[in-house]
N, C-alpha and C positions, 0 to 999 in steps of 0.2 A: 591671430591678427586682431580680433575684437578687443583683446586686452590692450594691445599696443595702441589701437585707435582711441580707446577710452582714456588711457594714460596721457596720450598726446593732447586730447581735448582738455583734460584737467590742467595740464601744464600751460597750454595756450591761454585758457581763461584766467588761470592764476597769475601768470606773468602780466597779462593785459590789465588786470585789476591793480596789480602792484604799480605799474607804470602810470595808470590813470590817476593815482593819488597825487603824483608830482605834476602832471599836466593840469589837473583840476585846481591845484593850489597856485599855478602860474597864470592861468587864463580863465578859470571858473568852470564849473561842471557843465554849464549849458553849451559853451563853445566846444569844450572837449568832446562831449557826447555827439554834437552835430557833425563835427568834422571827422570824428572817428567812424561814424556811420557812413559818411561819404567815402572814406577810404575802404571801408568794408564792402560797400556796393561795388566799387571799382575792382576789388579783389575777387568778388563773386562773379563779375562779368568776365574777368580774365579766366576764371575757372571754367566757365561755360565754353569759352573759345578753345581752351586747351583740352578739355574733356567733354566734347559734344556728345549728346545722347538724345534719343527720341523721347518725347514726353507728351502726355495728354495736354490739350490746351487749357489755359486758365479759364475757370468757369465764368460765365457772364451773368449768372443769377444775382439779383440784387441782394438776396439773403447772404450769399457768400461774401460779398463786398462789405456788407454791414458787419459781419464777424471779423473780416480782415481789418476794417477800420478800428473796431473795438480793440483788437489785439495790438494793433500798432500804437494806439493811445496808451493802453496799459503798459506796453513795453517801454514807451517813451517816458511816462511818468515814473515807472519803477526805476529806470536807469538814471533819471535825474536825481531821484531820492538817494539812490545808491552812490552815485558819483559825489553828491554833496556829503554823504556820510564818509566816503573815502577822503574827502578834502578836510573835514573837520575832526574826524575821530581816529581811533587807533585801528590800523588795518588788521591787527591781530584779533580784534574783537568784531568789528563790523563785517568783515568778509565772511567769517563762519556763520554769523547770525543771518546774513542775507542768503547764504548757500543752503539754509534750512528750508528753502521754498518747496522741496518735494513733499514736506509734511502738509502744506496747504493744498497742493495738488491732490494728494491722497484723500484728504478730508473732503474736498470738493467732489472728487470722483465717487466717494461713498455716498454723498448727498444725492448724486445723480444716479445711484443704483448699484454701484460696484460694492462687492463684499469686502469687509475689513478683516484681514487675517490677524492672528495673534502677534506675528512679527511686526505687522504694520502698526498695531495698537501699541506695542512696546516701543517701536521707533518714535511714535508721536509723543509718548510720555518722556522718553529720553531727550528728544529734541526740545520739547517745551521746557523741561527742567534745565537743559543746557542754556537756553536763551535767557532764562531768569537769572541763572548764575553768572553768565557772561555780562549781563546788564547791571549787575549789582556788585558793589565793593563793600567789604567789611573791614572797617578800620581806615587808616590814612590813605588818601588817594595815591596811587602809584604814578610815577613819572615816566616819560618816554624820552629816550635820547635819540635824536634824529640825525646825529652828526655823521657827515661823510657819506650820505646816501647817494645824492646826485648834486651836481653844481646848482646852486640856487635854492636848495631845500632849506627848510627852517631848522637850522642847527641849534641844538640846545633848547628847543621849544618844549614847553610843558603842556600836557594835555590831560584832561580828565579821562580816566579809563572808560567811563560810560558815555562819553560824548559821541554823538552820531548813531547810537544804538537805536533810538526811536526811528530814525530815518531808515536804518538798515532793516528794521522790522517791517516798516511800511513797504519797502522795496521787496522784501521777501513775500509779503502777502500778495502784492500785485503780480510779481513774477509767477507765483504759484497759480493764481487765477488765470494768468495769461497762458500757461502751459495747458490748462484745461481747455481753454478756447481753441488753442492750436491743435490739441489732440483730437477734439471732437468735431471741429468745424473747418479746419484748414488742411492739415496733413492728409485726411482721407481723399482730398481732391488734388493736392500738389505734393511733389516729392520734397524731401527735406531741404535741399539747397535752394530750390525755387521759392519755397515758403519763407526761408530766411531772407532772400532777396526782396520778396514782396513786402514783408513786414518792415524791413529796414527802409525801404522806399517810403512806406507810410509814415514811419518814424521821422524821416527827414522832412517830409511835407508838414507833419505836425509841429516839429520844431521851428520850421520857417514861419508857420502861421502864428505860433506863440511869439516869435521875434517881432512880427509885424504888429500884432495886437498889443503886446507888452513893451514895444519899442526897445527890444533887447538888441544891444550892439553885437554884431557878428565879427567885429574886428579883433584880431589877436594882438593885444597891445604890447608895449615894451620896446626896447631898442632892437636894432636889426639882428644883433647876435642873439639876444634873448628870444626874439621872435622865431628865429631859425631853430633854436633848441626846442621850443614848444612844438613847432611843426614836426620835428623829428620824433618827439614823444607821442604826438597824436598819430603819426603814421605808424609807429611801432604798435600802439594800442590796436589800431585797425587791422594790421597785419596779423598779430597774434590772435586777436579775437576771431577774425575770419578763418584763419587756419584751424582754430579750435572747432568752429562750426563744421568745417569741411571734414575734419577728422571724426567728429561725432557722427555725422551723417554717413560717412563711409563705414563706420563701425556698426551703425544701426542696419545698414544694408546687408551685413553678415548674418542677420536674424538673431544675434545674441544681444537682444535689446536690454535685458536686465543688467548684464555685465557692463555694457557701454554706459548705461544711465548711471549706475552706481559709481563707476570710476570717474566719469565726467563731472558728476555733482560734487566731487571732492576737491574742486578747484580751490576752495577756501584753504585747504591744507597747504597747497602750494604757496599761496599768498602769506600764510602764517610763517612758513619756513623761510621765505625771502625776507620777511620782516625781522625774524629772529637772527638771520645772518647779517643783514645789511643795516637795519635800523635800530637794532638792539632795543626794541620796544619791551618794556617791562610791565607786566600786569600781575594782579593778585593770583595766588594759587587757586582760589575758588573760581576765578575766571578761567584759568587754564582747565580746570575740571569741567566748567561749562562748555568750553570749546570742544573738549574730548567727547562729552555727552552729545553735542550737536552732531559730530561726525558719526558716532555710533547710531544715533537716530536716523541720519540720512541713509546709512547702509541698510538698516532694518526696514525702512519704509520703501526702499527701492528693490528689495528682493522679492 
């Protein structure tokens, strides 16, 4: 069952990222992320009603809430960077680069006292080399054909293969640090589903604060028909993303943590596969090698 839950998590996150690219291009990464989080919170609340269970109360200590606030901010800023990368770059490149966040988590854990195995060291080397290759083109820039993906997508658009990579790297760094915060300061006190609900609630409040301070419009623009299609995309992102979190947490509850973590972190492979099938994104062979090395590195650092 752990294997099935891990695969389900990877599929859910991979599909959510694929759809997020279209929603971000229609209404922007900020609104896409905000309303996706709201849908996710609603889905998690439904999960609590359908599968009620006893749980320890949420800690009231100020220290816990400081870490929760930091985690929510890190997750929010990482997701904004990632969604912006999905909007402007090639999914085939930016998704695998972002999914290399376990490398950052491992390095931070080593700094905090955990020992680094030979497999972890090799995985870090592979992943770093993969990111460099994925972010570099040798020779003429490749083009991407986006025709026929979804109604309203940018058909025939040209994109630089390295566009959005810097944002994906930033997102990966912040996601990696966030998992350290979650692992050391949040999940020891809350179960997986409740921790996700808490952090998403903090993210929504953070985004609303940003919208007030930065006078960011929360309106999903466009015609009535276009608006409905965007809302359907956002709802789909929230549903797939929430389902992935639930599958991951169910898998972790089987005590096969390494198996679920490795399989779930390969969500980038699902996104790459969908891009290859539907978007026909073309990248250089060296970049494909980089994507492959990233996935090898993820597996090594997660075992």
